[in-house]
Phi, psi and omega in degrees: 000129176274172183302318190291314181300313177303321176297319181289325178289321176300317176298316177300313177297319177297315183300310174306305178303326174294312178301315183292320180294318176301315178293324176290324176297321182292344180265357184261170170288167198295316179285326182288344182279339184308314186289317179291325184291317180293313177305320183296316176304309183296318175296322175301314176300321177296319179300321185288315184290328173301324184268348184304307182307329177277329186254340186297312185299308182304313175304312182293317180299314185291323178284319187277335188303308178304329179290313184290329179293332176302315190261330180225087184291143183258347188287138176249134187272151171291327176217159183284155179301146181292119180210132182259359190302313184291320185293318180295320176306307181300322179295318172302323176280358186054039172266075192303307185298322178292320178295319174297323178299317183291312176307317179285334176289318175308311185283336173293318180276331178230082186288350177261019180276098178294326173311315180296317172306312185298308183300317183296317180298317184297314182297322178290326182288321183294319179267359174082026181255095178296317177304314182295319182295320176298311174310304187275343163295315178298322179290329179289315184287327177297316186289322188245328183263310184268301187260348191267000000 
C-alpha cells in the first residue's frame, strides 16, 4: 500500500469518526457536547489536511484559471487577427518583397479578402512588376469573378 492510498483511508476514517462524534455531541446537553463537537471539528480538519495534497492543486487551478486567463490567455487561435498595417507599411516604404510576403500571409489565412488582392495588384503596378500583377489579377478573377 502506497502513502497516497494510506492517506485516503486515514482521511476517510477521520471523517467517519468526525461525523460519529458530531452526532453524539448533538444528542448531549450543551456543556457536555463541547468536547465531542471540538473533537469532531479536529477530526474533520485532520481529514481535510490528509486530502490537501490530492485536492489543493486541482482546486487552486480551478479557482485561479479564470483570473490567469485575463493576463495570460491560453486559447490558441486558428489564425492571426486580420491586419493590413505591416503590409501597407512595407508597401509605402517600397519594400516589395516584405510587402508581398505580408499580403500573401493575409491571403493564406483569409483567402476571401478582396482588398489584399487589390492592394497587391496596385503594389505590382507601382513598382512595374508585370508578372506579379498578372499573377494576382488572375487569382482575383478566379476567386471572385470566375470560380469563387
